[in-house]
PyMOL CGO cylinders between C-alpha atoms (Angstrom):
from pymol import cmd
from pymol.cgo import CYLINDER

trace = [
    CYLINDER, -222.72, -13.12, 29.72, -224.60, -13.65, 26.43, 0.3, 1, 1, 1, 1, 1, 1,
    CYLINDER, -224.60, -13.65, 26.43, -223.50, -10.22, 25.20, 0.3, 1, 1, 1, 1, 1, 1,
    CYLINDER, -223.50, -10.22, 25.20, -219.83, -10.99, 25.92, 0.3, 1, 1, 1, 1, 1, 1,
    CYLINDER, -219.83, -10.99, 25.92, -220.06, -14.38, 24.21, 0.3, 1, 1, 1, 1, 1, 1,
    CYLINDER, -220.06, -14.38, 24.21, -221.75, -12.78, 21.19, 0.3, 1, 1, 1, 1, 1, 1,
    CYLINDER, -221.75, -12.78, 21.19, -219.00, -10.15, 21.03, 0.3, 1, 1, 1, 1, 1, 1,
    CYLINDER, -219.00, -10.15, 21.03, -216.33, -12.88, 21.09, 0.3, 1, 1, 1, 1, 1, 1,
    CYLINDER, -216.33, -12.88, 21.09, -218.09, -14.69, 18.23, 0.3, 1, 1, 1, 1, 1, 1,
    CYLINDER, -218.09, -14.69, 18.23, -218.35, -11.42, 16.26, 0.3, 1, 1, 1, 1, 1, 1,
    CYLINDER, -218.35, -11.42, 16.26, -214.61, -10.87, 16.66, 0.3, 1, 1, 1, 1, 1, 1,
    CYLINDER, -214.61, -10.87, 16.66, -213.78, -14.46, 15.71, 0.3, 1, 1, 1, 1, 1, 1,
    CYLINDER, -213.78, -14.46, 15.71, -215.92, -14.24, 12.57, 0.3, 1, 1, 1, 1, 1, 1,
    CYLINDER, -215.92, -14.24, 12.57, -214.24, -10.95, 11.65, 0.3, 1, 1, 1, 1, 1, 1,
    CYLINDER, -214.24, -10.95, 11.65, -210.78, -12.43, 12.15, 0.3, 1, 1, 1, 1, 1, 1,
    CYLINDER, -210.78, -12.43, 12.15, -211.59, -15.49, 10.05, 0.3, 1, 1, 1, 1, 1, 1,
    CYLINDER, -211.59, -15.49, 10.05, -213.38, -13.69, 7.22, 0.3, 1, 1, 1, 1, 1, 1,
    CYLINDER, -213.38, -13.69, 7.22, -211.48, -10.42, 6.94, 0.3, 1, 1, 1, 1, 1, 1,
    CYLINDER, -211.48, -10.42, 6.94, -207.91, -11.67, 6.84, 0.3, 1, 1, 1, 1, 1, 1,
    CYLINDER, -207.91, -11.67, 6.84, -206.22, -12.18, 3.48, 0.3, 1, 1, 1, 1, 1, 1,
    CYLINDER, -206.22, -12.18, 3.48, -206.94, -15.56, 1.95, 0.3, 1, 1, 1, 1, 1, 1,
    CYLINDER, -206.94, -15.56, 1.95, -204.70, -18.44, 2.78, 0.3, 1, 1, 1, 1, 1, 1,
    CYLINDER, -204.70, -18.44, 2.78, -205.02, -22.08, 3.66, 0.3, 1, 1, 1, 1, 1, 1,
    CYLINDER, -205.02, -22.08, 3.66, -208.26, -21.64, 5.57, 0.3, 1, 1, 1, 1, 1, 1,
    CYLINDER, -208.26, -21.64, 5.57, -210.27, -24.78, 6.02, 0.3, 1, 1, 1, 1, 1, 1,
    CYLINDER, -210.27, -24.78, 6.02, -210.24, -28.02, 4.12, 0.3, 1, 1, 1, 1, 1, 1,
    CYLINDER, -210.24, -28.02, 4.12, -210.54, -27.82, 0.36, 0.3, 1, 1, 1, 1, 1, 1,
    CYLINDER, -210.54, -27.82, 0.36, -213.75, -29.84, 0.41, 0.3, 1, 1, 1, 1, 1, 1,
    CYLINDER, -213.75, -29.84, 0.41, -216.61, -28.70, -1.80, 0.3, 1, 1, 1, 1, 1, 1,
    CYLINDER, -216.61, -28.70, -1.80, -219.22, -26.84, 0.22, 0.3, 1, 1, 1, 1, 1, 1,
    CYLINDER, -219.22, -26.84, 0.22, -217.02, -26.45, 3.32, 0.3, 1, 1, 1, 1, 1, 1,
    CYLINDER, -217.02, -26.45, 3.32, -216.97, -22.66, 2.98, 0.3, 1, 1, 1, 1, 1, 1,
    CYLINDER, -216.97, -22.66, 2.98, -220.76, -22.43, 2.96, 0.3, 1, 1, 1, 1, 1, 1,
    CYLINDER, -220.76, -22.43, 2.96, -221.05, -24.85, 5.87, 0.3, 1, 1, 1, 1, 1, 1,
    CYLINDER, -221.05, -24.85, 5.87, -218.52, -22.80, 7.84, 0.3, 1, 1, 1, 1, 1, 1,
    CYLINDER, -218.52, -22.80, 7.84, -220.53, -19.62, 7.19, 0.3, 1, 1, 1, 1, 1, 1,
    CYLINDER, -220.53, -19.62, 7.19, -223.76, -21.35, 8.17, 0.3, 1, 1, 1, 1, 1, 1,
    CYLINDER, -223.76, -21.35, 8.17, -222.36, -22.72, 11.44, 0.3, 1, 1, 1, 1, 1, 1,
    CYLINDER, -222.36, -22.72, 11.44, -220.57, -19.50, 12.39, 0.3, 1, 1, 1, 1, 1, 1,
    CYLINDER, -220.57, -19.50, 12.39, -223.70, -17.40, 12.01, 0.3, 1, 1, 1, 1, 1, 1,
    CYLINDER, -223.70, -17.40, 12.01, -225.85, -19.97, 13.77, 0.3, 1, 1, 1, 1, 1, 1,
    CYLINDER, -225.85, -19.97, 13.77, -223.42, -19.74, 16.70, 0.3, 1, 1, 1, 1, 1, 1,
    CYLINDER, -223.42, -19.74, 16.70, -223.53, -15.94, 16.48, 0.3, 1, 1, 1, 1, 1, 1,
    CYLINDER, -223.53, -15.94, 16.48, -227.26, -15.66, 17.09, 0.3, 1, 1, 1, 1, 1, 1,
    CYLINDER, -227.26, -15.66, 17.09, -227.59, -18.38, 19.71, 0.3, 1, 1, 1, 1, 1, 1,
    CYLINDER, -227.59, -18.38, 19.71, -226.47, -16.54, 22.87, 0.3, 1, 1, 1, 1, 1, 1,
    CYLINDER, -226.47, -16.54, 22.87, -228.72, -13.51, 22.35, 0.3, 1, 1, 1, 1, 1, 1,
    CYLINDER, -228.72, -13.51, 22.35, -231.65, -15.67, 21.29, 0.3, 1, 1, 1, 1, 1, 1,
    CYLINDER, -231.65, -15.67, 21.29, -231.30, -17.63, 24.52, 0.3, 1, 1, 1, 1, 1, 1,
    CYLINDER, -231.30, -17.63, 24.52, -231.69, -14.49, 26.63, 0.3, 1, 1, 1, 1, 1, 1,
    CYLINDER, -231.69, -14.49, 26.63, -234.99, -13.64, 24.92, 0.3, 1, 1, 1, 1, 1, 1,
    CYLINDER, -234.99, -13.64, 24.92, -234.24, -9.93, 25.55, 0.3, 1, 1, 1, 1, 1, 1,
    CYLINDER, -234.24, -9.93, 25.55, -234.81, -8.95, 21.94, 0.3, 1, 1, 1, 1, 1, 1,
    CYLINDER, -234.81, -8.95, 21.94, -237.36, -10.04, 19.34, 0.3, 1, 1, 1, 1, 1, 1,
    CYLINDER, -237.36, -10.04, 19.34, -236.07, -13.00, 17.36, 0.3, 1, 1, 1, 1, 1, 1,
    CYLINDER, -236.07, -13.00, 17.36, -236.50, -11.08, 14.10, 0.3, 1, 1, 1, 1, 1, 1,
    CYLINDER, -236.50, -11.08, 14.10, -234.08, -8.39, 15.28, 0.3, 1, 1, 1, 1, 1, 1,
    CYLINDER, -234.08, -8.39, 15.28, -231.47, -10.97, 16.24, 0.3, 1, 1, 1, 1, 1, 1,
    CYLINDER, -231.47, -10.97, 16.24, -231.74, -12.70, 12.86, 0.3, 1, 1, 1, 1, 1, 1,
    CYLINDER, -231.74, -12.70, 12.86, -231.65, -9.40, 10.97, 0.3, 1, 1, 1, 1, 1, 1,
    CYLINDER, -231.65, -9.40, 10.97, -228.61, -8.25, 12.95, 0.3, 1, 1, 1, 1, 1, 1,
    CYLINDER, -228.61, -8.25, 12.95, -226.80, -11.51, 12.19, 0.3, 1, 1, 1, 1, 1, 1,
    CYLINDER, -226.80, -11.51, 12.19, -227.68, -11.43, 8.49, 0.3, 1, 1, 1, 1, 1, 1,
    CYLINDER, -227.68, -11.43, 8.49, -226.73, -7.75, 8.27, 0.3, 1, 1, 1, 1, 1, 1,
    CYLINDER, -226.73, -7.75, 8.27, -223.35, -8.49, 9.83, 0.3, 1, 1, 1, 1, 1, 1,
    CYLINDER, -223.35, -8.49, 9.83, -222.85, -11.19, 7.21, 0.3, 1, 1, 1, 1, 1, 1,
    CYLINDER, -222.85, -11.19, 7.21, -223.74, -8.72, 4.46, 0.3, 1, 1, 1, 1, 1, 1,
    CYLINDER, -223.74, -8.72, 4.46, -221.33, -6.14, 5.86, 0.3, 1, 1, 1, 1, 1, 1,
    CYLINDER, -221.33, -6.14, 5.86, -218.54, -8.70, 5.85, 0.3, 1, 1, 1, 1, 1, 1,
    CYLINDER, -218.54, -8.70, 5.85, -219.27, -9.58, 2.23, 0.3, 1, 1, 1, 1, 1, 1,
    CYLINDER, -219.27, -9.58, 2.23, -219.07, -5.87, 1.31, 0.3, 1, 1, 1, 1, 1, 1,
    CYLINDER, -219.07, -5.87, 1.31, -215.72, -5.46, 3.09, 0.3, 1, 1, 1, 1, 1, 1,
    CYLINDER, -215.72, -5.46, 3.09, -214.04, -8.66, 1.85, 0.3, 1, 1, 1, 1, 1, 1,
    CYLINDER, -214.04, -8.66, 1.85, -212.98, -7.33, -1.59, 0.3, 1, 1, 1, 1, 1, 1,
    CYLINDER, -212.98, -7.33, -1.59, -210.93, -4.66, 0.21, 0.3, 1, 1, 1, 1, 1, 1,
    CYLINDER, -210.93, -4.66, 0.21, -208.88, -7.29, 2.05, 0.3, 1, 1, 1, 1, 1, 1,
    CYLINDER, -208.88, -7.29, 2.05, -208.15, -9.47, -0.96, 0.3, 1, 1, 1, 1, 1, 1,
    CYLINDER, -208.15, -9.47, -0.96, -211.08, -11.83, -0.60, 0.3, 1, 1, 1, 1, 1, 1,
    CYLINDER, -211.08, -11.83, -0.60, -214.10, -12.34, -2.81, 0.3, 1, 1, 1, 1, 1, 1,
    CYLINDER, -214.10, -12.34, -2.81, -217.65, -11.41, -1.90, 0.3, 1, 1, 1, 1, 1, 1,
    CYLINDER, -217.65, -11.41, -1.90, -220.24, -14.06, -2.65, 0.3, 1, 1, 1, 1, 1, 1,
    CYLINDER, -220.24, -14.06, -2.65, -224.02, -14.01, -2.56, 0.3, 1, 1, 1, 1, 1, 1,
    CYLINDER, -224.02, -14.01, -2.56, -223.91, -17.67, -1.54, 0.3, 1, 1, 1, 1, 1, 1,
    CYLINDER, -223.91, -17.67, -1.54, -221.89, -16.84, 1.56, 0.3, 1, 1, 1, 1, 1, 1,
    CYLINDER, -221.89, -16.84, 1.56, -224.40, -14.18, 2.57, 0.3, 1, 1, 1, 1, 1, 1,
    CYLINDER, -224.40, -14.18, 2.57, -227.25, -16.63, 2.03, 0.3, 1, 1, 1, 1, 1, 1,
    CYLINDER, -227.25, -16.63, 2.03, -225.46, -19.19, 4.23, 0.3, 1, 1, 1, 1, 1, 1,
    CYLINDER, -225.46, -19.19, 4.23, -224.93, -16.46, 6.87, 0.3, 1, 1, 1, 1, 1, 1,
    CYLINDER, -224.93, -16.46, 6.87, -228.61, -15.54, 6.88, 0.3, 1, 1, 1, 1, 1, 1,
    CYLINDER, -228.61, -15.54, 6.88, -229.83, -19.13, 6.98, 0.3, 1, 1, 1, 1, 1, 1,
    CYLINDER, -229.83, -19.13, 6.98, -227.41, -19.93, 9.80, 0.3, 1, 1, 1, 1, 1, 1,
    CYLINDER, -227.41, -19.93, 9.80, -228.49, -16.83, 11.74, 0.3, 1, 1, 1, 1, 1, 1,
    CYLINDER, -228.49, -16.83, 11.74, -232.13, -17.85, 11.38, 0.3, 1, 1, 1, 1, 1, 1,
    CYLINDER, -232.13, -17.85, 11.38, -231.66, -21.50, 12.28, 0.3, 1, 1, 1, 1, 1, 1,
    CYLINDER, -231.66, -21.50, 12.28, -229.41, -20.75, 15.28, 0.3, 1, 1, 1, 1, 1, 1,
    CYLINDER, -229.41, -20.75, 15.28, -231.87, -18.24, 16.73, 0.3, 1, 1, 1, 1, 1, 1,
    CYLINDER, -231.87, -18.24, 16.73, -234.89, -20.42, 15.99, 0.3, 1, 1, 1, 1, 1, 1,
    CYLINDER, -234.89, -20.42, 15.99, -233.34, -23.54, 17.47, 0.3, 1, 1, 1, 1, 1, 1,
    CYLINDER, -233.34, -23.54, 17.47, -232.28, -21.86, 20.70, 0.3, 1, 1, 1, 1, 1, 1,
    CYLINDER, -232.28, -21.86, 20.70, -235.64, -20.10, 20.93, 0.3, 1, 1, 1, 1, 1, 1,
    CYLINDER, -235.64, -20.10, 20.93, -237.38, -23.48, 20.77, 0.3, 1, 1, 1, 1, 1, 1,
    CYLINDER, -237.38, -23.48, 20.77, -235.02, -25.08, 23.28, 0.3, 1, 1, 1, 1, 1, 1,
    CYLINDER, -235.02, -25.08, 23.28, -235.17, -22.20, 25.76, 0.3, 1, 1, 1, 1, 1, 1,
    CYLINDER, -235.17, -22.20, 25.76, -238.99, -22.15, 25.59, 0.3, 1, 1, 1, 1, 1, 1,
    CYLINDER, -238.99, -22.15, 25.59, -239.16, -25.85, 26.40, 0.3, 1, 1, 1, 1, 1, 1,
    CYLINDER, -239.16, -25.85, 26.40, -236.67, -25.56, 29.26, 0.3, 1, 1, 1, 1, 1, 1,
    CYLINDER, -236.67, -25.56, 29.26, -238.55, -22.70, 30.87, 0.3, 1, 1, 1, 1, 1, 1,
    CYLINDER, -238.55, -22.70, 30.87, -241.99, -24.28, 30.44, 0.3, 1, 1, 1, 1, 1, 1,
    CYLINDER, -241.99, -24.28, 30.44, -241.19, -27.23, 32.67, 0.3, 1, 1, 1, 1, 1, 1,
]
cmd.load_cgo(trace, "trace")
């Protein structure tokens, strides 16, 4: 189940980040970075919960996916930004770390 959910999140992120730019999201300052952060936190959560893979691999996979998206975006009329990749990586780390902490507590009791 976690793999299927992760795959759905991967596809949603691809659809939202690799389509030509338009009226995506509110024009609030910082919204883009927050959206990246939250999306990549959500991406790593299901697999982190399963505890099938080392947390470092999950975070690296999430951050690598973010980097790949940033490399592809100029080819679909969007701009690549280091700040977006940083938000992706931080979100991937925090999502995996948070779920790792929660799942450990739930299984200890």
